Backbone as a printed PyTorch tensor [residue, N CA C, xyz], in Angstrom:
tensor([[[-23.0550,  -5.5250,  -0.0880],
         [-22.1600,  -6.6700,  -0.0030],
         [-20.8090,  -6.3150,   0.5340]],

        [[-20.3440,  -7.0950,   1.5420],
         [-19.0140,  -6.7920,   2.1520],
         [-17.9440,  -7.6830,   1.4320]],

        [[-16.7650,  -7.1160,   1.4130],
         [-15.6760,  -7.8700,   0.9170],
         [-14.4310,  -7.5000,   1.7690]],

        [[-13.3900,  -8.3770,   1.7280],
         [-12.2290,  -8.0990,   2.4700],
         [-11.4100,  -6.9200,   1.8920]],

        [[-10.8140,  -6.2280,   2.7850],
         [ -9.9060,  -5.0800,   2.3410],
         [ -8.7340,  -5.7960,   1.5110]],

        [[ -8.3890,  -5.1720,   0.4110],
         [ -7.2760,  -5.7640,  -0.4000],
         [ -6.0250,  -4.8740,  -0.2230]],

        [[ -4.9040,  -5.5300,   0.0610],
         [ -3.6350,  -4.8300,   0.3190],
         [ -2.5440,  -5.3480,  -0.6950]],

        [[ -1.8760,  -4.3880,  -1.3610],
         [ -0.9020,  -4.6940,  -2.3680],
         [  0.4640,  -4.1580,  -1.9000]],

        [[  1.5080,  -4.9730,  -1.9560],
         [  2.8450,  -4.5180,  -1.4730],
         [  3.7740,  -4.3300,  -2.6910]],

        [[  4.7320,  -3.3610,  -2.5320],
         [  5.7350,  -3.1740,  -3.5100],
         [  7.1130,  -2.9130,  -2.7980]],

        [[  8.1600,  -3.6960,  -3.1940],
         [  9.4860,  -3.5230,  -2.7320],
         [ 10.4400,  -3.8890,  -3.8600]],

        [[ 11.6750,  -3.3350,  -3.8790],
         [ 12.5610,  -3.3880,  -4.9890],
         [ 13.2580,  -4.7900,  -5.2200]],

        [[ 13.2980,  -5.6760,  -4.2680],
         [ 14.0060,  -6.9440,  -4.4450],
         [ 13.0340,  -8.1170,  -4.0560]],

        [[ 13.3090,  -9.2870,  -4.5100],
         [ 12.4680, -10.4400,  -4.1520],
         [ 12.4680, -10.6450,  -2.5960]],

        [[ 13.7050, -10.5070,  -1.9950],
         [ 13.7740, -10.6590,  -0.6170],
         [ 12.9970,  -9.5950,   0.1850]],

        [[ 13.1440,  -8.3280,  -0.3070],
         [ 12.4610,  -7.2220,   0.3080],
         [ 10.9180,  -7.3550,   0.2140]],

        [[ 10.5080,  -7.8290,  -0.9850],
         [  9.0270,  -8.0240,  -1.1570],
         [  8.5360,  -9.1050,  -0.2930]],

        [[  9.2650, -10.2030,  -0.1340],
         [  8.8670, -11.3450,   0.7870],
         [  8.8380, -10.8070,   2.1790]],

        [[  9.7900, -10.0530,   2.6050],
         [  9.8060,  -9.5270,   3.9820],
         [  8.6060,  -8.6260,   4.2520]],

        [[  8.3350,  -7.7370,   3.2430],
         [  7.1870,  -6.7750,   3.4420],
         [  5.8850,  -7.5380,   3.3940]],

        [[  5.7280,  -8.5660,   2.6510],
         [  4.4770,  -9.3920,   2.6220],
         [  4.2950, -10.0830,   3.9280]],

        [[  5.4040, -10.7200,   4.4820],
         [  5.3090, -11.3870,   5.7570],
         [  4.9140, -10.4060,   6.8000]],

        [[  5.4210,  -9.2040,   6.8140],
         [  5.0550,  -8.1930,   7.8770],
         [  3.6490,  -7.6520,   7.6680]],

        [[  3.1510,  -7.6920,   6.4830],
         [  1.8220,  -7.2100,   6.1630],
         [  0.6470,  -8.1830,   6.2960]],

        [[  0.9510,  -9.4060,   6.0580],
         [ -0.1200, -10.4350,   6.0570],
         [ -0.9700, -10.3970,   7.3090]],

        [[ -2.3210, -10.6270,   7.1230],
         [ -3.1940, -10.5590,   8.2840],
         [ -4.5060, -11.3650,   7.9060]],

        [[ -5.1090, -11.8770,   8.8820],
         [ -6.4790, -12.5240,   8.6530],
         [ -7.4940, -11.4870,   8.4370]],

        [[ -7.1640, -10.2260,   8.6860],
         [ -8.1960,  -9.1810,   8.5940],
         [ -8.3270,  -8.6420,   7.1700]],

        [[ -7.4780,  -8.9520,   6.2370],
         [ -7.5210,  -8.4700,   4.9070],
         [ -6.9030,  -9.4560,   3.9410]],

        [[ -7.1120,  -9.2600,   2.6360],
         [ -6.5510, -10.1310,   1.6400],
         [ -5.2820,  -9.4650,   1.0560]],

        [[ -4.1580, -10.1900,   1.1320],
         [ -2.8760,  -9.6910,   0.5730],
         [ -2.8950, -10.1860,  -0.9270]],

        [[ -2.8460,  -9.1780,  -1.8170],
         [ -2.9020,  -9.4880,  -3.2940],
         [ -1.6450,  -9.1480,  -3.9980]],

        [[ -1.2770,  -9.8420,  -5.0130],
         [ -0.1820,  -9.5510,  -5.9120],
         [  1.1190,  -9.3100,  -5.1100]],

        [[  1.9320,  -8.4230,  -5.6620],
         [  3.2400,  -8.0570,  -5.1320],
         [  4.0440,  -7.6020,  -6.2530]],

        [[  4.5580,  -6.3590,  -6.2470],
         [  5.3320,  -5.7620,  -7.3200],
         [  6.6820,  -5.3960,  -6.8530]],

        [[  7.6320,  -5.3470,  -7.8480],
         [  9.0280,  -4.8990,  -7.5010],
         [  9.3950,  -3.5910,  -8.2110]],

        [[  8.4850,  -3.0440,  -9.0330],
         [  8.7690,  -1.7380,  -9.6860],
         [  7.5020,  -0.9300,  -9.6270]],

        [[  7.5870,   0.3090,  -9.8090],
         [  6.4120,   1.1560,  -9.8330],
         [  5.5510,   0.8550, -11.0630]],

        [[  6.1700,   0.5570, -12.2280],
         [  5.3180,   0.1470, -13.4050],
         [  4.5440,  -1.1050, -13.0730]],

        [[  5.2210,  -2.0820, -12.4550],
         [  4.5640,  -3.3340, -12.0990],
         [  3.4590,  -3.0430, -11.0930]],

        [[  3.6480,  -2.1250, -10.2240],
         [  2.6280,  -1.7620,  -9.1970],
         [  1.4710,  -1.2280,  -9.9110]],

        [[  1.6050,  -0.2950, -10.8840],
         [  0.4800,   0.3140, -11.6120],
         [ -0.2650,  -0.7860, -12.3400]],

        [[  0.4060,  -1.7200, -12.9460],
         [ -0.3070,  -2.8150, -13.6120],
         [ -1.0800,  -3.5900, -12.6410]],

        [[ -0.5290,  -3.8720, -11.4770],
         [ -1.2700,  -4.6680, -10.4850],
         [ -2.4340,  -3.8860,  -9.8910]],

        [[ -2.3660,  -2.5670,  -9.8180],
         [ -3.4640,  -1.8020,  -9.3850],
         [ -4.6580,  -1.9590, -10.2640]],

        [[ -4.3530,  -1.9600, -11.5650],
         [ -5.4470,  -2.2140, -12.5310],
         [ -6.0270,  -3.6440, -12.3500]],

        [[ -5.1440,  -4.5920, -12.1310],
         [ -5.5830,  -6.0190, -12.0310],
         [ -6.3190,  -6.3270, -10.7530]],

        [[ -5.7730,  -5.8220,  -9.5980],
         [ -6.3470,  -6.2330,  -8.3200],
         [ -7.2530,  -5.2830,  -7.6020]],

        [[ -7.1550,  -3.9860,  -8.0540],
         [ -8.0040,  -2.9180,  -7.3910],
         [ -7.8810,  -2.9110,  -5.8600]],

        [[ -6.5950,  -2.6930,  -5.4130],
         [ -6.3680,  -2.7720,  -3.9210],
         [ -6.9890,  -1.5900,  -3.2420]],

        [[ -7.2830,  -1.7030,  -1.9460],
         [ -7.7510,  -0.6410,  -1.1360],
         [ -6.5790,   0.1270,  -0.5380]],

        [[ -5.4910,  -0.6300,  -0.2010],
         [ -4.2910,  -0.0900,   0.3990],
         [ -3.0590,  -0.5550,  -0.3550]],

        [[ -2.0930,   0.2950,  -0.5800],
         [ -0.8180,  -0.0090,  -1.2130],
         [  0.2290,   0.2420,  -0.0630]],

        [[  1.0580,  -0.7820,   0.2380],
         [  2.1830,  -0.6970,   1.1810],
         [  3.4290,  -0.7060,   0.3670]],

        [[  4.1240,   0.4500,   0.3460],
         [  5.3120,   0.6940,  -0.5270],
         [  6.5800,   0.8940,   0.3140]],

        [[  7.5880,   0.0830,  -0.0150],
         [  8.8680,   0.1970,   0.5520],
         [  9.5670,   1.3540,  -0.1150]],

        [[ 10.0860,   2.3880,   0.6670],
         [ 10.6570,   3.5920,   0.0940],
         [ 11.8980,   3.2570,  -0.8040]],

        [[ 12.4830,   2.0800,  -0.6200],
         [ 13.6220,   1.7690,  -1.3920],
         [ 13.2660,   1.4660,  -2.8540]],

        [[ 11.9790,   1.3880,  -3.1680],
         [ 11.5810,   1.1890,  -4.5370],
         [ 11.7200,   2.5330,  -5.3580]],

        [[ 11.9220,   3.6580,  -4.6270],
         [ 12.1240,   4.9280,  -5.2590],
         [ 10.8990,   5.7080,  -5.3450]],

        [[ 10.0460,   5.6980,  -4.2880],
         [  8.7440,   6.4130,  -4.2890],
         [  8.9220,   7.8840,  -3.9590]],

        [[  8.2110,   8.7170,  -4.7000],
         [  8.3020,  10.1880,  -4.4650],
         [  6.9140,  10.7160,  -4.7750]],

        [[  6.7670,  12.0370,  -4.7580],
         [  5.4400,  12.6640,  -4.9970],
         [  4.8280,  12.2930,  -6.2870]],

        [[  5.7150,  12.1610,  -7.3270],
         [  5.2180,  11.8170,  -8.6660],
         [  4.7080,  10.3870,  -8.6560]],

        [[  5.4070,   9.5810,  -8.0270],
         [  4.9690,   8.2000,  -7.9020],
         [  3.6080,   8.1040,  -7.2340]],

        [[  3.4450,   8.7720,  -6.0490],
         [  2.1920,   8.8090,  -5.3730],
         [  1.1450,   9.4000,  -6.3340]],

        [[  1.3890,  10.4230,  -7.1140],
         [  0.4020,  11.0030,  -8.0310],
         [ -0.0720,   9.8720,  -9.0020]],

        [[  0.9500,   9.0300,  -9.5740],
         [  0.5750,   8.0470, -10.5230],
         [ -0.2460,   6.9140,  -9.8440]],

        [[  0.0810,   6.6340,  -8.5810],
         [ -0.7030,   5.5650,  -7.8650],
         [ -2.1780,   6.1490,  -7.6930]],

        [[ -2.3620,   7.3560,  -7.2320],
         [ -3.6130,   7.9500,  -6.9700],
         [ -4.3880,   8.0600,  -8.3520]],

        [[ -3.6900,   8.3630,  -9.4060],
         [ -4.3910,   8.4480, -10.7240],
         [ -4.9620,   7.1110, -11.0730]],

        [[ -4.1700,   6.0070, -10.7960],
         [ -4.5850,   4.6480, -11.1620],
         [ -5.7370,   4.1630, -10.2700]],

        [[ -5.7610,   4.5920,  -9.0700],
         [ -6.7970,   4.2220,  -8.0940],
         [ -7.0130,   5.3270,  -7.0750]],

        [[ -7.8820,   6.3300,  -7.3960],
         [ -8.1080,   7.4330,  -6.5670],
         [ -8.4810,   7.1400,  -5.1230]],

        [[ -9.0940,   6.0380,  -4.8610],
         [ -9.4710,   5.7520,  -3.4190],
         [ -8.3870,   4.9450,  -2.6570]],

        [[ -7.2850,   4.6050,  -3.2490],
         [ -6.2220,   3.8710,  -2.6440],
         [ -5.6010,   4.6820,  -1.4840]],

        [[ -5.4120,   3.9510,  -0.3710],
         [ -4.6730,   4.5800,   0.7520],
         [ -3.2640,   4.0230,   0.6540]],

        [[ -2.2660,   4.9240,   0.9480],
         [ -0.8090,   4.4770,   0.7680],
         [ -0.1390,   4.5760,   2.1440]],

        [[  0.6140,   3.4530,   2.4170],
         [  1.4070,   3.3720,   3.5860],
         [  2.8210,   3.1900,   3.1700]],

        [[  3.6890,   4.1660,   3.5160],
         [  5.1430,   4.0000,   3.1730],
         [  5.8400,   3.3110,   4.3340]],

        [[  6.8410,   2.4350,   3.9170],
         [  7.6170,   1.7330,   4.9290],
         [  9.0940,   2.0490,   4.7020]],

        [[  9.7460,   2.3190,   5.8430],
         [ 11.1570,   2.6510,   5.7380],
         [ 11.4340,   4.0700,   5.6410]],

        [[ 10.4640,   4.9050,   5.7970],
         [ 10.6060,   6.3210,   5.8440],
         [  9.3530,   6.9910,   5.4880]],

        [[  9.2380,   8.2800,   5.8310],
         [  8.0780,   9.1270,   5.4650],
         [  8.1700,   9.5920,   4.0250]],

        [[  7.0800,   9.6100,   3.3480],
         [  7.0190,  10.1190,   2.0080],
         [  5.9070,  11.1350,   1.9660]],

        [[  6.2430,  12.3210,   1.5660],
         [  5.2290,  13.4450,   1.5570],
         [  4.1110,  13.0150,   0.6210]],

        [[  2.8950,  13.0580,   1.1410],
         [  1.7180,  12.6730,   0.3420],
         [  1.2100,  11.2750,   0.7060]],

        [[  1.9950,  10.4720,   1.3180],
         [  1.5110,   9.1570,   1.7770],
         [  0.4930,   9.3780,   2.9210]],

        [[ -0.4550,   8.4280,   3.1100],
         [ -1.4320,   8.6360,   4.1520],
         [ -0.9110,   8.2580,   5.4770]],

        [[  0.1690,   7.3560,   5.5220],
         [  0.7890,   6.9610,   6.7840],
         [  2.1450,   6.4230,   6.4470]],

        [[  3.0560,   6.4670,   7.4650],
         [  4.3720,   5.8230,   7.3090],
         [  4.5970,   4.8880,   8.4790]],

        [[  5.3440,   3.8660,   8.3240],
         [  5.5360,   2.7930,   9.2460],
         [  6.8500,   2.1850,   9.0960]],

        [[  7.2330,   1.3680,  10.1010],
         [  8.3100,   0.4300,   9.9650],
         [  7.7080,  -0.9800,   9.8680]],

        [[  8.6400,  -1.9060,   9.5790],
         [  8.1150,  -3.2500,   9.3290],
         [  7.3530,  -3.9040,  10.5740]],

        [[  7.7030,  -3.4170,  11.7500],
         [  7.0330,  -3.9880,  12.9200],
         [  5.6410,  -3.4650,  13.2150]],

        [[  5.2880,  -2.3760,  12.5020],
         [  3.9440,  -1.7530,  12.7790],
         [  3.0700,  -1.5500,  11.5300]],

        [[  3.3890,  -2.3020,  10.4970],
         [  2.6160,  -2.1850,   9.2670],
         [  1.1090,  -2.5120,   9.4410]],

        [[  0.8050,  -3.5540,  10.1660],
         [ -0.6150,  -3.9270,  10.3280],
         [ -1.3230,  -2.8660,  11.0540]],

        [[ -0.7290,  -2.2930,  12.0780],
         [ -1.3900,  -1.1530,  12.8140],
         [ -1.4900,   0.0170,  11.9020]],

        [[ -0.5660,   0.2850,  11.0800],
         [ -0.6810,   1.4040,  10.1170],
         [ -1.7900,   1.3070,   9.1340]],

        [[ -1.9480,   0.0460,   8.6100],
         [ -3.0640,  -0.2660,   7.7270],
         [ -4.4270,   0.0150,   8.3410]],

        [[ -4.5120,  -0.5430,   9.5380],
         [ -5.7850,  -0.3610,  10.3280],
         [ -6.0110,   1.0550,  10.6460]],

        [[ -4.9740,   1.8530,  10.8010],
         [ -5.0840,   3.3130,  11.1900],
         [ -5.2210,   4.3390,  10.1100]],

        [[ -5.2250,   3.7800,   8.8070],
         [ -5.2550,   4.7270,   7.6870],
         [ -6.7710,   5.0400,   7.3960]],

        [[ -7.1220,   6.3220,   7.5000],
         [ -8.4990,   6.6380,   7.3170],
         [ -8.8830,   6.4660,   5.8410]],

        [[-10.1740,   6.2290,   5.5400],
         [-10.6060,   6.1290,   4.1530],
         [-10.3930,   7.5020,   3.4530]],

        [[-10.1580,   7.4330,   2.1850],
         [-10.1120,   8.6750,   1.4620],
         [-11.2990,   9.5350,   1.5690]],

        [[-11.1040,  10.7960,   1.8950],
         [-12.2240,  11.6730,   2.2070],
         [-12.5530,  11.7500,   3.7340]],

        [[-11.8330,  11.0430,   4.5040],
         [-12.0770,  11.0070,   5.9540],
         [-13.1040,   9.9960,   6.4140]],

        [[-13.3160,   9.8840,   7.6540],
         [-14.2640,   8.8680,   8.2020],
         [-15.6580,   9.1790,   7.7300]],

        [[-16.3880,   8.1200,   7.6450],
         [-17.8350,   8.2240,   7.2960],
         [-18.6420,   8.5210,   8.5540]],

        [[-19.4380,   9.4830,   8.4750],
         [-20.3300,   9.8800,   9.6650],
         [-21.7240,   9.6600,   9.2820]],

        [[-22.5150,   9.2440,  10.2460],
         [-23.9530,   9.0110,  10.0610],
         [-24.7660,  10.2310,  10.4760]]])
């Protein structure tokens, strides 16, 4: 059974979250939830089971945050926006988020037949 890719965004302010969601939305995947804190993000990971998390670096993301995200959802791919974060799968600016989501390989690398 196929389902749409689920993408969850996190940014520190209501305005920042809205901007990030507008830049991320696409007919190619389902945009779910939206958090303003890391704790809120972790709760929404449990609720929505996203495939990709798009995180604004202004929320205070670091290696420990990425470890917590991966512990909550080991197969989640992470795109950082606004700067590179060591351990993220990809980094992007607001203008290229959709391309970054499409370019993030699945955990464990591409599937080969």
